[in-house]
N, C-alpha and C positions, 0 to 999 in steps of 0.2 A: 416597572416597565422593562427591567433588565432581561426578562426571559419570555416575553410575549411571542417572539418569533423564533425561539430556540428550535433547532432541527429543521428550520426552513431555509431555503435557498432563494435568493432574489437576484434578478438580473436587472440592473438599472441602466437605461440608455440615457445619454446626456449627463453622465455622472460626474463630469469634470467641473461643473458649475451650476449655479442657480438651483432650481427645483430638484434636479437630479442629484446634486451634491448634498443638499439638505435631506433628501429622501435616503440617500446612502448612509449618512451619519445617523439618522433616526433608526434605520433598520439594523445597523451594526449595534447601536445601543440597546436594541430590543433583542439581541442575541442571534440575528440571522447571519448566514454566510452570504456575502454579497459579491457578485461579479460586476465589475465596472466596465461599461462600454461607452466610448466617446471618440469622436474624430480627433480630439486633441490628445494624441498619444503621450506626449511629454508630461502633460498634467496628470493623466491617468497613472502613468508610471510613478510620478512623485506621490500621488495620493495612495497608491498601493504600498509604497514604502512607509507612509504615515500610518495607514490603517492595517497593514499587513497584506501580503500578496493575495490575489484572487484565489479562492479555494481550489479551483480546477488546476490552475498552474502549479500551485504548491503540491497538490497530490500527484500530478503527473511527474513533476520534477523529482519528488522523493521516491516514488515507486518505480519509475522507469529510468530517468536520466542518471540519478545517483548510482543505481545498481550497475547500469551499463558502463559508466565512467570508472567506477571502482574496479570492475572486472578488467576493463581496458588497461588500467594502470598496473595490475598485477600480472597480466598474461605474459609480457615479455620475460619476466623473471621466472615464471613457471615453465615457459617454453624452453628457456635456456637450461634449466635444471632437468627438463624432460620428466617432470612429475608434479603432482599437485592435485588438490581437490577444490572445487568451487561448489558450494552448496548455497543456493538462493532460497531464502525464506519467502514463500509466495503466500497463497491463500486458497481456501476452498473456492473462493469467488473466481479463480482462474479457470475453473473447470465446470462451473454451473452458473448460468445467468443469475445475476443478483439484481432484480429490478429496483430495489430500494436504494442501491448504491451504484448507479451506472458508470460513473467516472472511476470509482475505486475498482469495480469489476473489470472495466476496460484496461486499466493500468496493469492489473494482474494477468489478464489475457495476453497483453503485450509482452510482459516479462516471461510468461510461459513460452511464447514463441521464441524469445531471445535465448532462453535456456536450451530449447530443443535444437535450434540452429547452431548455437555455440558448441554444444556437445559434439556435433558432427564435424565441426571445424577443428577442434583441438584434440580429439581422441588420439590422433596419430602422434601427438607430442607427449603422450602418457598422462594427460590431464583428464580427470573425471569431472563431469558436470552433472549436477542433479538439483532437484528442488524438493522442498517439503512444503506442502500446502495444507495447513491446518484450518479447521473451522474456527469458531470463536475461542480465543485464548484469554484467560484471566491476565490482563495486562493494563498498561496505562491507557490503551485505546478505549477501554471500558470505563474510564474514570468519570465520565459524565453520565453514566447510567444511574438511575435512582437506586438507592441501596436495596429497596424491596425487590426490584426487578433482578438485581444481581444475586440476591439470596435465593430467589425462586429459580433462576437459571442454574445456579450451583446445585441446589437441591434436586432438580430434575435431571441432572447429568448433561446439561446442554453446553457446558464449557469445558475446555481443555486446559490443563495446568501447564505452565511454561516448562516445567521439568519433563513432562511427557514429550514435548517437542524436542527438547535437548537430547533425550534418550534415543529418539529416532535419528537425529543428526549424528550422534555418536555411532549408532549402528551403521549408518551410511559411510562414515569416515573410516571405520575399522575393518571393512571387508578387504580381502586380499586384493592386490592391485589389478588382477585380471578381471575383476568383477565390479560393475557399476550398478549401484542402486539408482536408477534413473530419476524417478519421481515418486514421492510418497504423498498420498492424500490421507489426511487425518480428520476424522469427524466424530463427534459424539455419536454413540450408537443410536440414540433416539432420533437422530436426523433421518434415518432410513424408515422411520415409522410412517 
């Protein structure tokens, strides 16, 4: 029963107790990502600590809040030095609607906006800001893919290697200071077919 609901998302109302809580536990055990909804906020927060945070909050926190907070922390030092580079790793999903991952895509669109506005705010301090937006990269994010699907994707040229993204980042970082490589979108060539 551990994977019957794998790759499924469930929203459970009344999740803090009774049938809702029992349903939440069963769906989690079956591999679903579960969003807990209940008027008893304190219990839901306690349950999220037990079960792990709701997937939407976790994704938005990681892809938006963490990026913004890290940049916020380093900006005073860069501004004082009047130099620096901020390269944000984004995603192809920041530029093209991705209907199978609406929360992920939305988080990347938000970061794309953040990068664009931040660039305009800090260029006067000698700070360059850009983003690299790769399509699917061979990484831990693909760890749950079936091995056959991963082999097929590699064989068809549908995946980008991490080193290829690193090469683009190095290109962006090593341009003369008067030049900013704003944003690079990387995708496997067969994506344009």
